[in-house]
C-alpha positions as CSV (number, residue, x, y, z in Angstrom):
1,M,-0.2,-0.2,0.0
2,I,1.4,3.6,-0.7
3,R,0.4,6.9,0.1
4,L,2.0,9.9,-1.7
5,H,1.1,13.2,0.4
6,R,1.9,16.5,-1.9
7,H,2.1,19.9,-1.4
8,T,2.1,22.1,-4.4
9,Q,2.8,25.8,-5.1
10,L,0.2,27.3,-7.1
11,A,1.2,30.3,-9.5
12,N,-0.7,32.8,-7.3
13,G,1.3,31.8,-4.3
14,S,-0.9,29.1,-2.7
15,I,-0.5,25.9,-1.6
16,R,-2.5,22.7,-2.3
17,E,-2.2,19.6,-0.9
18,S,-3.2,16.5,-2.0
19,T,-2.9,12.6,-1.2
20,T,-2.5,9.9,-3.7
21,Y,-3.1,6.5,-2.6
22,A,-1.8,2.9,-4.8
23,I,-1.2,-0.5,-4.4
24,T,1.6,-2.7,-5.5
25,S,2.3,-6.2,-5.6
26,L,6.1,-5.9,-5.7
27,P,7.8,-6.7,-2.5
28,R,9.0,-4.2,0.0
29,T,12.7,-5.0,-1.2
30,K,12.3,-4.1,-4.6
31,A,9.0,-1.1,-4.0
32,N,11.3,0.6,-1.3
33,A,10.4,4.5,-1.6
34,A,12.7,5.9,-3.7
35,F,11.5,3.3,-6.7
36,L,7.9,4.0,-6.3
37,L,7.9,7.5,-6.5
38,D,10.1,7.6,-9.5
39,H,7.4,5.2,-11.2
40,L,4.8,7.6,-10.2
41,R,6.6,10.6,-11.6
42,G,7.5,8.9,-14.5
43,R,3.8,8.4,-15.0
44,W,3.1,12.3,-14.9
45,H,6.0,12.7,-17.4
46,I,4.2,10.8,-20.0
47,E,0.9,12.1,-18.9
48,N,2.3,16.1,-19.4
49,R,4.6,15.2,-22.7
50,G,1.5,13.6,-24.6
51,F,-2.2,14.6,-23.7
52,H,-1.7,17.8,-21.7
53,V,-0.2,18.8,-25.2
54,L,-3.1,17.7,-27.2
55,D,-5.7,19.2,-24.9
56,V,-4.2,22.4,-24.2
57,S,-2.3,23.3,-28.0
58,L,-4.8,21.4,-30.4
59,G,-8.4,21.4,-28.1
60,D,-8.5,17.4,-28.3
61,D,-10.6,17.0,-24.9
62,A,-12.8,20.6,-26.2
63,N,-13.8,18.1,-29.4
64,R,-17.0,17.3,-29.5
65,T,-16.9,14.6,-33.0
66,R,-18.4,11.7,-31.5
67,T,-20.1,9.5,-34.6
68,G,-18.4,7.2,-36.9
69,H,-14.3,6.9,-37.0
70,A,-14.2,11.1,-37.1
71,A,-13.1,11.7,-33.4
72,R,-10.4,8.6,-34.0
73,A,-9.2,10.2,-37.1
74,L,-9.2,13.7,-35.6
75,H,-6.9,12.3,-32.9
76,A,-4.6,11.0,-34.8
77,V,-4.3,13.5,-37.2
78,R,-3.3,15.9,-33.6
79,N,-1.0,12.8,-32.9
80,M,1.0,13.4,-35.9
81,A,1.3,17.2,-35.4
82,L,2.4,16.8,-32.3
83,N,4.9,14.2,-33.8
84,L,5.6,16.2,-36.5
85,A,6.5,19.3,-34.3
86,R,8.9,17.6,-32.2
87,R,10.7,16.0,-35.3
88,F,11.5,19.3,-36.3
89,D,12.3,21.0,-32.6
90,Q,9.2,23.9,-33.1
91,S,6.3,23.9,-30.5
92,T,2.9,22.4,-31.9
93,P,0.7,25.6,-32.5
94,N,3.8,27.5,-34.5
95,L,4.3,24.2,-36.6
96,C,0.4,24.2,-37.4
97,R,0.2,28.1,-38.3
98,E,3.3,27.2,-40.3
99,H,1.8,24.7,-42.5
100,A,-1.5,26.3,-42.3
101,L,0.7,29.1,-44.3
102,K,2.6,27.1,-46.3
103,P,0.9,23.8,-47.2
104,N,3.6,22.9,-49.6
105,L,5.7,22.7,-47.1
106,L,3.8,20.0,-44.7
107,M,3.5,18.0,-48.4
108,N,7.4,18.3,-48.8
109,R,8.1,17.1,-45.1
110,L,5.6,14.4,-45.6
111,R,7.2,13.6,-48.8
112,I,3.7,13.4,-50.2
113,F,5.5,14.9,-53.1
114,K,8.8,17.0,-54.3
115,N,9.2,20.4,-55.3
């Protein structure tokens, strides 16, 4: 059984406290406090690196497409934009703006056609 108590300082200076509970099947010899903390932090690294960017930069959670395969297709396009931005070391919004203004650049980068 794990109990993680956090104190987070918010941008306005106030402090938020939260407690998280988890269960592990690992023995105490393998699941010491440092290992478990690294594991929990690693989970948030994935969240912050992927889902948070998709939601904040590309509005993935605000999307209300629900019918057919459209929701999955739009999510795949957003993931593609996120991965393309990482590949070219750009922010996702800047990359989207750049490709909206220069669609031929996007086609060349995706190797759909060459100049």
